[in-house]
C-alpha positions as CSV (number, residue, x, y, z in Angstrom):
1,X,-14.7,3.8,-6.1
2,X,-15.2,2.2,-3.0
3,X,-18.8,0.6,-2.4
4,X,-19.1,0.2,1.5
5,X,-18.4,-3.6,1.1
6,X,-15.6,-4.8,3.4
7,X,-12.7,-5.9,1.8
8,X,-10.0,-6.0,4.8
9,X,-11.1,-5.7,8.6
10,X,-8.4,-5.5,11.1
11,X,-9.6,-6.6,14.9
12,X,-8.3,-5.9,18.1
13,X,-5.0,-6.1,16.3
14,X,-1.7,-6.2,18.8
15,X,1.6,-5.5,17.4
16,X,4.9,-6.2,19.3
17,X,8.3,-7.1,19.0
18,X,8.6,-9.8,22.2
19,X,7.9,-7.7,25.1
20,X,7.6,-4.3,23.1
21,X,4.1,-3.3,22.5
22,X,4.4,-1.5,19.3
23,X,0.1,-0.9,18.9
24,X,-2.6,-2.5,20.6
25,X,-6.0,-3.1,20.2
26,X,-6.6,-1.5,16.5
27,X,-9.8,-2.1,15.1
28,X,-10.9,-0.8,11.5
29,X,-12.4,-1.3,8.2
30,X,-11.3,-1.0,4.7
31,X,-14.2,-1.1,2.6
32,X,-14.0,-2.6,-1.0
33,X,-12.4,0.1,-4.0
34,X,-11.2,2.3,-0.5
35,X,-7.8,3.9,-1.0
36,X,-6.7,3.7,2.7
37,X,-4.4,5.8,4.8
38,X,-2.0,4.4,7.4
39,X,-0.7,7.9,9.2
40,X,0.3,8.7,12.3
41,X,3.8,10.5,13.6
42,X,7.3,9.1,12.9
43,X,7.9,5.6,14.8
44,X,4.1,5.0,15.5
45,X,4.2,1.2,13.7
46,X,2.5,2.6,9.9
47,X,4.9,0.0,8.0
48,X,4.9,-2.8,10.9
49,X,0.8,-2.5,10.5
50,X,1.5,-3.0,6.7
51,X,3.5,-5.9,7.2
52,X,1.3,-7.4,9.1
53,X,-1.7,-7.2,7.1
54,X,0.3,-8.5,4.2
55,X,1.6,-11.5,6.3
56,X,4.7,-10.8,6.9
57,X,4.5,-10.8,10.6
58,X,2.2,-12.4,12.9
59,X,0.5,-10.6,15.1
60,X,0.5,-10.6,19.1
61,X,-3.2,-10.7,19.6
62,X,-6.0,-10.1,17.0
63,X,-7.2,-11.0,13.6
64,X,-6.5,-9.6,9.7
65,X,-9.2,-10.5,7.5
66,X,-9.8,-10.6,3.8
67,X,-13.4,-11.1,2.5
68,X,-14.5,-12.4,6.2
69,X,-11.5,-15.2,6.5
70,X,-9.2,-14.2,8.6
71,X,-5.6,-14.8,7.4
72,X,-3.3,-16.0,10.2
73,X,-6.2,-19.1,10.8
74,X,-5.8,-20.6,7.4
75,X,-3.2,-23.4,6.8
76,X,-0.1,-22.4,4.7
77,X,-1.4,-23.3,0.9
78,X,-4.5,-21.5,1.3
79,X,-2.7,-18.2,2.5
80,X,0.1,-18.6,-0.5
81,X,-3.3,-18.4,-2.9
82,X,-4.2,-15.4,-1.2
83,X,-0.5,-13.4,-1.3
84,X,-1.3,-13.7,-5.2
85,X,-3.7,-11.4,-4.6
86,X,-2.3,-8.7,-3.4
87,X,0.7,-6.4,-4.6
88,X,2.9,-4.6,-2.8
89,X,4.9,-1.3,-3.7
90,X,7.7,-0.8,-1.3
91,X,9.4,2.5,-0.5
92,X,12.8,2.3,-2.6
93,X,10.7,0.1,-5.5
94,X,12.9,-2.5,-4.2
95,X,13.9,-3.2,-7.9
96,X,16.9,-5.6,-8.9
97,X,19.9,-3.5,-10.4
98,X,21.2,-6.2,-12.8
99,X,17.9,-6.9,-14.4
100,X,16.3,-4.8,-17.0
101,X,12.7,-3.3,-16.3
102,X,10.7,-5.7,-18.0
103,X,12.5,-8.2,-16.4
104,X,12.1,-6.8,-12.5
105,X,8.3,-6.8,-14.2
106,X,8.0,-9.8,-15.7
107,X,9.1,-11.8,-12.4
108,X,6.0,-12.1,-10.4
109,X,4.5,-13.6,-13.5
110,X,7.0,-16.2,-13.5
111,X,7.1,-17.4,-10.4
112,X,3.1,-17.8,-9.8
113,X,1.8,-18.2,-13.6
114,X,2.2,-20.7,-16.1
115,X,2.5,-18.2,-18.7
116,X,5.0,-18.7,-21.7
117,X,7.7,-16.3,-22.2
118,X,6.1,-14.4,-25.1
119,X,2.5,-13.8,-22.6
120,X,4.7,-12.8,-20.2
121,X,6.6,-9.9,-22.3
122,X,3.5,-8.9,-23.5
123,X,1.7,-8.1,-20.3
124,X,5.0,-6.5,-19.5
125,X,4.7,-4.5,-22.4
126,X,1.1,-3.8,-21.1
127,X,1.8,-2.7,-17.1
128,X,4.9,-0.3,-18.5
129,X,2.8,1.8,-20.6
130,X,0.1,1.9,-17.7
131,X,2.5,3.8,-15.7
132,X,3.6,6.3,-18.9
133,X,7.0,3.8,-19.6
134,X,6.2,2.3,-22.7
135,X,9.5,1.5,-24.6
136,X,11.7,1.5,-21.2
137,X,11.8,-2.7,-20.8
138,X,15.1,-3.0,-22.4
139,X,16.6,-0.3,-19.7
140,X,18.1,-1.0,-16.0
141,X,17.3,0.7,-12.6
142,X,20.0,3.0,-12.8
143,X,19.6,4.5,-16.1
144,X,16.0,6.0,-14.7
145,X,15.4,8.2,-12.6
146,X,13.7,7.8,-8.8
147,X,10.6,9.0,-9.8
148,X,10.6,6.5,-13.1
149,X,11.9,3.6,-10.8
150,X,8.8,4.2,-8.1
151,X,6.4,3.8,-11.1
152,X,8.2,0.5,-12.0
153,X,7.8,-0.6,-9.1
154,X,4.1,0.0,-9.0
155,X,4.1,-2.1,-12.5
156,X,5.3,-4.6,-10.9
157,X,3.1,-4.7,-8.0
158,X,0.1,-4.8,-10.4
159,X,1.6,-7.7,-12.7
160,X,-1.0,-10.0,-10.8
161,X,-3.5,-7.8,-11.3
162,X,-4.2,-8.0,-7.4
163,X,-7.3,-7.3,-5.7
164,X,-5.2,-5.3,-3.1
165,X,-2.0,-3.1,-3.8
166,X,-0.5,-2.2,-0.7
167,X,2.4,1.1,-1.0
168,X,5.1,2.0,1.5
169,X,5.7,6.0,1.5
170,X,5.4,5.7,-2.4
171,X,6.2,9.8,-2.2
172,X,9.4,9.3,-0.3
173,X,12.5,11.3,-2.1
174,X,10.0,12.6,-5.0
175,X,10.1,16.2,-5.3
176,X,6.7,17.7,-5.5
177,X,5.6,17.5,-9.0
178,X,6.6,13.7,-9.4
179,X,5.1,13.0,-6.6
180,X,1.4,14.5,-7.7
181,X,1.6,12.5,-10.8
182,X,2.2,9.4,-8.8
183,X,-0.7,10.2,-6.9
184,X,-2.6,10.8,-10.1
185,X,-1.3,7.5,-11.2
186,X,-2.1,5.9,-8.5
187,X,-6.0,7.5,-8.3
188,X,-6.3,6.0,-12.2
189,X,-5.0,2.7,-11.8
190,X,-7.1,2.3,-9.0
191,X,-10.2,3.3,-10.7
192,X,-8.9,1.1,-14.2
193,X,-8.2,-1.9,-11.9
194,X,-10.9,-1.9,-9.4
195,X,-8.4,-2.5,-6.4
196,X,-8.5,-1.4,-2.9
197,X,-5.4,0.2,-2.1
198,X,-3.4,0.7,1.3
199,X,-1.1,3.1,1.3
200,X,1.4,4.3,4.4
201,X,2.4,8.2,4.2
202,X,2.6,10.8,6.3
203,X,2.9,13.2,3.0
204,X,-0.5,15.3,3.5
205,X,-0.8,16.7,-0.3
206,X,-1.0,12.6,-1.3
207,X,-3.2,12.0,1.7
208,X,-5.8,14.8,1.0
209,X,-5.6,14.3,-2.9
210,X,-6.4,10.5,-3.2
211,X,-7.5,9.2,0.3
212,X,-10.9,8.6,1.7
213,X,-10.6,6.5,4.2
214,X,-8.2,6.4,7.2
215,X,-6.8,5.2,10.2
216,X,-4.1,7.3,12.7
217,X,-1.5,5.7,14.7
218,X,-0.2,7.2,17.9
219,X,3.4,6.7,19.1
220,X,2.5,8.2,22.6
221,X,-0.7,6.1,23.7
222,X,0.2,3.3,21.2
223,X,-3.2,2.7,19.8
224,X,-5.5,4.7,16.8
225,X,-7.1,7.3,17.7
226,X,-8.9,8.1,14.7
227,X,-10.7,6.6,11.5
228,X,-12.6,8.1,8.6
229,X,-11.8,10.3,5.5
230,X,-9.1,12.3,6.2
231,X,-10.5,16.2,5.3
232,X,-13.2,15.3,7.7
233,X,-10.7,14.6,10.4
234,X,-8.5,17.8,9.3
235,X,-11.8,19.7,9.9
236,X,-13.7,17.9,11.8
237,X,-11.8,16.2,14.6
238,X,-12.3,16.8,18.1
239,X,-8.8,15.4,18.6
240,X,-5.8,17.4,19.2
241,X,-2.9,15.5,18.2
242,X,-4.4,14.5,14.8
243,X,-5.6,18.1,14.2
244,X,-2.3,19.3,14.9
245,X,-0.7,16.7,12.4
246,X,-3.4,17.2,9.5
247,X,-2.8,20.4,9.5
248,X,0.5,21.2,10.3
249,X,0.2,22.7,13.4
250,X,-2.4,25.4,12.3
251,X,-5.4,24.0,13.8
């Protein structure tokens, strides 16, 4: 549940590849406990914004602050410490095909902790149970469905009990029932872990089911044109581009 305490602040952010500007002048706040949606039309820079926020790409201008500390203005050691506080679930699940599900989930625990194999195994079993896959530790990614692979990717993203979890198109490629189950799981984990969640998506069902805050990126003007609760933007926004997107053109 959100408590209106700022967790992430994006200030005057410009994203560019060389001279090509993707988005400019982005300023918004994500509160602790938010399920925050990054949305907008195809090619507007949603995933690029996520890459800037998780430290994979440095901004052309502006800042990303976590608890008031500017990520890119800190030294590399502090950045690495911060990276341990976030989890990322990629669009494909990004699982290693040659490793079992347990080995995939255990990777960050091996990399960033001093836990012994028995302790890691115990945590892995807990995370698999949290995503509804208890007993699947010895399976390989090729032996499970796409929806299950997404859940394993989520289990790995929360292996270190992160303060913030990022999702890149979590429902992509899933049937409506599997997508809804994944939405429910994200909600449950957000509440049980107390994590702030940031989701890149264009799936309206997911946006309205779980999002309580958002930013709308516009590919034409190359900047943000709306912020706030997606349902309120759908019902009350005076921007026709936002209303059209959120009502599938019915507004």
